[in-house]
C-alpha positions as CSV (number, residue, x, y, z in Angstrom):
1,X,-1.5,6.3,12.6
2,X,-2.3,5.9,9.7
3,X,0.9,4.1,8.7
4,X,-0.8,1.2,10.4
5,X,-3.6,0.4,8.1
6,X,-1.0,0.3,5.1
7,X,1.0,-1.5,7.2
8,X,-1.4,-4.4,7.8
9,X,-1.4,-4.4,3.5
10,X,2.2,-5.0,3.9
11,X,1.8,-7.4,6.2
12,X,-0.4,-9.4,4.3
13,X,0.3,-9.1,0.9
14,X,3.7,-8.3,-0.2
15,X,6.9,-10.6,0.4
16,X,9.1,-8.3,2.1
17,X,9.0,-6.6,5.0
18,X,10.2,-3.0,6.7
19,X,12.0,-2.8,10.4
20,X,10.3,0.3,11.0
21,X,11.8,2.7,13.0
22,X,11.0,6.1,14.4
23,X,13.8,8.2,14.0
24,X,14.6,12.3,14.4
25,X,15.3,14.6,11.0
26,X,17.5,16.8,10.4
27,X,16.3,19.2,11.8
28,X,15.0,16.7,15.1
29,X,11.1,16.7,13.8
30,X,9.6,13.3,14.3
31,X,10.3,11.0,10.9
32,X,9.3,7.2,10.3
33,X,11.8,5.6,8.3
34,X,11.3,2.3,6.2
35,X,14.2,0.0,6.5
36,X,15.2,-2.8,4.3
37,X,16.8,-6.1,6.2
38,X,20.1,-5.0,4.1
39,X,20.3,-1.2,6.1
40,X,18.9,0.7,2.8
41,X,15.8,3.1,4.3
42,X,13.4,5.8,3.3
43,X,11.9,7.8,5.2
44,X,8.2,8.3,4.9
45,X,6.1,12.1,5.4
46,X,2.3,12.1,7.5
47,X,1.1,14.7,5.2
48,X,-1.7,17.4,5.7
49,X,-5.3,16.7,5.2
50,X,-7.8,14.5,6.0
51,X,-7.2,10.7,7.2
52,X,-8.0,9.6,4.4
53,X,-5.3,12.2,2.0
54,X,-2.6,10.9,4.7
55,X,-3.6,7.3,4.3
56,X,-3.7,7.5,0.0
57,X,-0.6,8.8,0.8
58,X,2.0,7.0,3.1
59,X,0.6,4.2,0.6
60,X,2.1,5.5,-2.4
61,X,5.0,5.8,0.3
62,X,5.5,2.0,1.2
63,X,4.0,0.9,-2.2
64,X,7.4,3.0,-3.6
65,X,9.3,1.4,-0.7
66,X,8.3,-1.7,-1.0
67,X,8.7,-2.3,-4.9
68,X,12.6,-1.2,-4.6
69,X,13.0,-3.5,-2.1
70,X,11.0,-6.4,-4.0
71,X,13.7,-5.7,-6.9
72,X,16.9,-5.5,-4.4
73,X,16.1,-9.1,-3.8
74,X,15.2,-9.9,-7.9
75,X,11.7,-10.7,-6.8
76,X,8.7,-8.9,-9.0
77,X,8.3,-5.3,-8.2
78,X,4.6,-5.4,-9.0
79,X,2.7,-4.1,-5.2
80,X,0.2,-4.6,-4.8
81,X,-0.5,-6.8,-7.3
82,X,-3.7,-5.5,-9.7
83,X,-6.4,-9.0,-8.7
84,X,-7.8,-8.0,-12.7
85,X,-4.4,-7.8,-14.7
86,X,-1.8,-10.4,-12.4
87,X,1.5,-9.9,-13.7
88,X,0.5,-6.6,-15.4
89,X,0.4,-3.6,-12.7
90,X,0.3,-2.7,-8.9
91,X,-3.1,-1.0,-7.9
92,X,-3.1,3.2,-7.5
93,X,-3.9,4.0,-4.3
94,X,-6.2,6.6,-4.0
95,X,-9.2,8.9,-1.9
96,X,-12.8,8.1,-3.2
97,X,-15.7,9.4,-1.7
98,X,-13.6,9.7,1.4
99,X,-11.9,6.5,1.7
100,X,-8.4,5.3,0.8
101,X,-8.5,3.4,-1.9
102,X,-6.9,0.9,-3.9
103,X,-8.0,1.0,-7.5
104,X,-6.7,-0.9,-11.0
105,X,-4.9,2.1,-12.8
106,X,-6.2,0.7,-15.9
107,X,-9.7,0.3,-14.7
108,X,-9.9,2.4,-12.3
109,X,-11.9,-0.3,-10.4
110,X,-11.9,-0.4,-7.1
111,X,-10.5,-3.4,-5.6
112,X,-10.3,-2.6,-1.9
113,X,-9.5,0.0,0.5
114,X,-6.3,0.7,2.4
115,X,-5.2,-2.0,5.0
116,X,-7.9,-4.4,4.1
117,X,-5.9,-6.1,1.1
118,X,-6.4,-9.3,3.1
119,X,-9.6,-10.0,2.4
120,X,-8.4,-10.5,-1.4
121,X,-6.7,-13.6,-0.4
122,X,-10.0,-15.5,1.7
123,X,-12.6,-17.0,-1.3
124,X,-15.5,-15.1,-1.1
125,X,-13.4,-11.8,-0.8
126,X,-13.5,-8.6,-2.4
127,X,-12.7,-8.7,-5.8
128,X,-11.2,-12.7,-4.8
129,X,-12.1,-14.8,-8.2
130,X,-16.2,-15.5,-7.4
131,X,-15.8,-13.1,-4.6
132,X,-17.7,-10.2,-4.2
133,X,-17.0,-7.0,-6.8
134,X,-16.8,-3.7,-4.5
135,X,-16.8,-0.9,-6.3
136,X,-17.4,2.6,-5.6
137,X,-20.0,4.6,-7.7
138,X,-19.9,7.4,-10.2
């Protein structure tokens, strides 16, 4: 499922973790809800579209949840943090050349495919200081 791809990034790089539950909405349609430890939650929906569009949309929804959950715990509410501009702004999810990616909203540089943020922490990894820089050509 597309949510599993985004969850990899959340587990690898975020200080908060959701409790993920599959439930039914008011019309008895399946719904995935991300809960915080205090019981508050938000539903996320998989939109129609290509697999990359679904992953990018879910990444945006999970990012919104993470920012709120971080703020509720009085932690810096920036996730995922832009490695090019630390303590400044989060990365933005989008689709570039048919791939769901995280990119810097300021420079538009692609930092990593959605689901691959864990690579940023390893020495020599994509986007790490002194590491390779992976971009998508325009």
